[in-house]
C-alpha positions as CSV (number, residue, x, y, z in Angstrom):
1,M,63.7,-45.2,52.0
2,K,61.0,-44.2,54.5
3,D,57.4,-45.5,54.0
4,H,55.3,-42.6,52.9
5,G,52.2,-44.5,51.9
6,L,48.7,-43.6,53.2
7,Q,49.7,-44.4,56.8
8,R,52.2,-41.5,56.6
9,P,50.8,-38.7,54.4
10,L,53.2,-36.5,52.5
11,L,53.7,-33.5,54.7
12,S,56.3,-31.3,53.0
13,L,58.0,-30.4,49.8
14,S,61.1,-32.3,50.8
15,I,59.3,-35.5,51.5
16,L,57.2,-35.1,48.4
17,K,60.4,-34.7,46.3
18,E,62.0,-37.6,48.0
19,V,59.2,-39.9,47.1
20,V,57.9,-38.5,43.8
21,L,61.3,-37.8,42.2
22,D,62.7,-41.2,43.1
23,E,63.2,-42.7,39.6
24,T,62.9,-46.2,41.0
25,K,59.3,-45.6,42.1
26,E,55.9,-45.5,40.4
27,V,54.0,-42.9,42.6
28,L,50.3,-42.1,42.7
29,V,49.5,-39.1,44.8
30,K,46.0,-38.0,45.9
31,F,45.7,-34.3,46.6
32,Y,42.7,-33.9,48.8
33,A,40.9,-31.5,51.1
34,P,39.7,-32.9,54.4
35,C,36.2,-31.3,54.1
36,C,35.7,-32.4,50.5
37,G,32.8,-34.9,50.1
38,H,34.3,-36.4,46.9
39,C,37.6,-36.9,48.8
40,K,35.8,-38.7,51.6
41,H,33.9,-40.9,49.1
42,L,37.2,-41.9,47.4
43,A,39.1,-42.6,50.6
44,P,38.0,-46.2,51.3
45,T,38.9,-47.3,47.7
46,Y,42.2,-45.4,47.8
47,E,43.0,-47.1,51.1
48,K,42.4,-50.5,49.4
49,V,44.7,-49.5,46.5
50,A,47.4,-48.7,49.1
51,T,46.9,-52.0,50.8
52,A,47.0,-53.9,47.4
53,F,50.4,-52.4,46.6
54,K,51.9,-52.3,50.1
55,M,54.3,-55.2,49.3
56,E,55.5,-53.6,46.0
57,E,58.8,-51.8,46.8
58,D,58.7,-49.7,43.7
59,V,55.0,-48.6,44.0
60,V,54.0,-45.8,46.3
61,I,50.4,-44.8,46.9
62,A,50.3,-41.5,48.9
63,N,48.2,-38.6,49.7
64,L,48.7,-34.9,50.4
65,D,46.4,-32.5,52.3
66,A,46.2,-29.8,49.7
67,D,44.3,-27.4,52.0
68,K,47.2,-27.5,54.4
69,H,49.9,-27.4,51.7
70,K,48.4,-25.0,49.1
71,D,51.9,-24.3,47.8
72,L,52.4,-27.9,46.8
73,A,49.0,-28.2,45.3
74,E,49.6,-25.0,43.2
75,K,53.1,-26.3,42.1
76,Y,51.4,-29.4,40.6
77,G,48.5,-27.6,39.1
78,V,45.8,-28.8,41.5
79,S,42.7,-26.8,41.3
80,G,39.9,-29.2,42.5
81,Y,39.7,-32.1,44.8
82,P,40.4,-34.9,44.8
83,T,43.1,-34.6,42.2
84,L,45.2,-37.6,41.4
85,K,48.7,-37.3,39.9
86,F,50.7,-40.2,38.6
87,F,54.5,-40.0,38.6
88,P,55.8,-43.0,36.7
89,K,59.5,-43.8,36.7
90,S,59.7,-42.4,33.2
91,N,57.9,-39.1,33.9
92,K,58.8,-37.4,37.2
93,A,57.1,-34.2,36.0
94,G,53.9,-36.2,36.6
95,E,50.7,-36.6,34.7
96,D,47.1,-36.2,35.6
97,Y,45.4,-39.5,36.4
98,N,42.1,-39.5,34.5
99,G,41.2,-43.1,34.8
100,G,38.4,-44.7,36.7
101,R,38.2,-44.6,40.4
102,D,37.3,-48.1,41.5
103,L,39.8,-50.6,42.7
104,D,40.4,-52.4,39.4
105,D,41.0,-49.1,37.6
106,F,43.6,-48.0,40.1
107,A,45.3,-51.3,40.0
108,G,45.8,-51.0,36.3
109,I,43.6,-53.9,35.3
110,L,43.3,-53.1,31.6
111,S,40.5,-54.5,29.5
112,S,43.0,-55.5,26.8
113,L,44.7,-57.7,29.3
114,D,41.6,-59.3,31.0
115,A,41.5,-62.4,28.9
116,L,45.3,-62.9,29.3
117,V,45.1,-62.4,33.0
118,K,42.5,-65.1,33.3
119,D,44.6,-67.4,31.0
120,F,47.7,-66.7,33.2
121,V,45.8,-67.6,36.4
122,A,44.3,-70.8,34.9
123,A,47.6,-71.9,33.2
124,G,49.7,-74.7,34.6
125,N,53.3,-73.9,35.4
126,D,54.6,-74.9,32.0
127,E,52.0,-72.8,30.2
128,K,52.5,-69.7,32.3
129,K,55.7,-68.7,30.5
130,A,53.9,-68.7,27.1
131,V,51.0,-66.6,28.5
132,F,53.5,-64.3,30.2
133,S,55.1,-63.6,26.8
134,K,51.7,-62.7,25.4
135,I,51.1,-60.3,28.2
136,E,54.5,-58.7,27.6
137,G,53.5,-58.2,24.0
138,E,50.2,-56.5,25.0
139,V,52.0,-54.3,27.6
140,E,54.5,-53.1,24.9
141,K,51.5,-51.8,22.9
142,L,50.3,-49.6,25.7
143,K,51.2,-45.9,26.0
144,G,51.3,-43.3,28.8
145,S,49.8,-44.1,32.2
146,T,48.2,-47.3,30.9
147,E,51.7,-48.6,30.0
148,S,52.8,-48.0,33.6
149,Y,49.8,-49.8,35.0
150,G,50.4,-52.7,32.6
151,K,54.0,-52.9,33.8
152,I,52.8,-53.1,37.4
153,F,50.7,-56.1,36.5
154,L,53.5,-57.6,34.5
155,K,55.7,-57.3,37.6
156,A,53.1,-59.2,39.6
157,A,52.9,-61.9,37.0
158,K,56.7,-62.2,36.9
159,S,56.7,-62.6,40.6
160,C,54.3,-65.6,40.2
161,L,56.7,-67.1,37.6
162,D,59.8,-66.5,39.8
163,K,58.2,-67.4,43.2
164,G,55.8,-70.1,42.2
165,A,52.2,-70.5,41.4
166,D,51.1,-70.1,45.0
167,Y,52.7,-66.7,45.3
168,P,49.4,-64.9,45.1
169,K,48.1,-67.0,48.0
170,R,51.2,-66.2,50.1
171,E,51.1,-62.5,49.2
172,P,47.3,-61.9,48.9
173,S,47.4,-58.1,49.6
174,G,49.6,-57.3,46.7
175,C,48.4,-59.9,44.2
176,S,44.7,-60.3,44.7
177,V,43.8,-57.2,42.8
178,C,45.8,-58.3,39.8
179,L,45.3,-62.0,39.7
180,T,41.8,-62.7,40.9
181,R,40.0,-61.4,37.8
């Protein structure tokens, strides 16, 4: 699959379908207008989100110039800018992203998981499995977009279990957002 992250904006319906409809991908798309002040304000944070998830093969952070591609914006019900649409693996029709717009919000750091995240980071190798099980239990309680975000964190924590406690240090761009809280 081609990389259609922020470095290569989505430019056509065929590329959008290729990325968004891929059931192996969690996709967040920012529909923006180049002249929009709110879009310009969001851009640096959104770029950080793309960088944070760059190493995650099943997460795509993309953008689409909705001024240039009005037909696509209309197809997805975009009427103002920036509009964020989340396309989780389980819902390729997409859903409006109505969460916060800072880095932690986008990364899916959920307040219900904060204490467990800190426990996981602080735990020794033997304790990490027990904390991971608690995190799994919390993620199972989540619904909608928050469930998808929780699963993204869960995947990062699983990588730490599988690849060793120093995984976040070796892969800082992908893990720092989730594991430095």
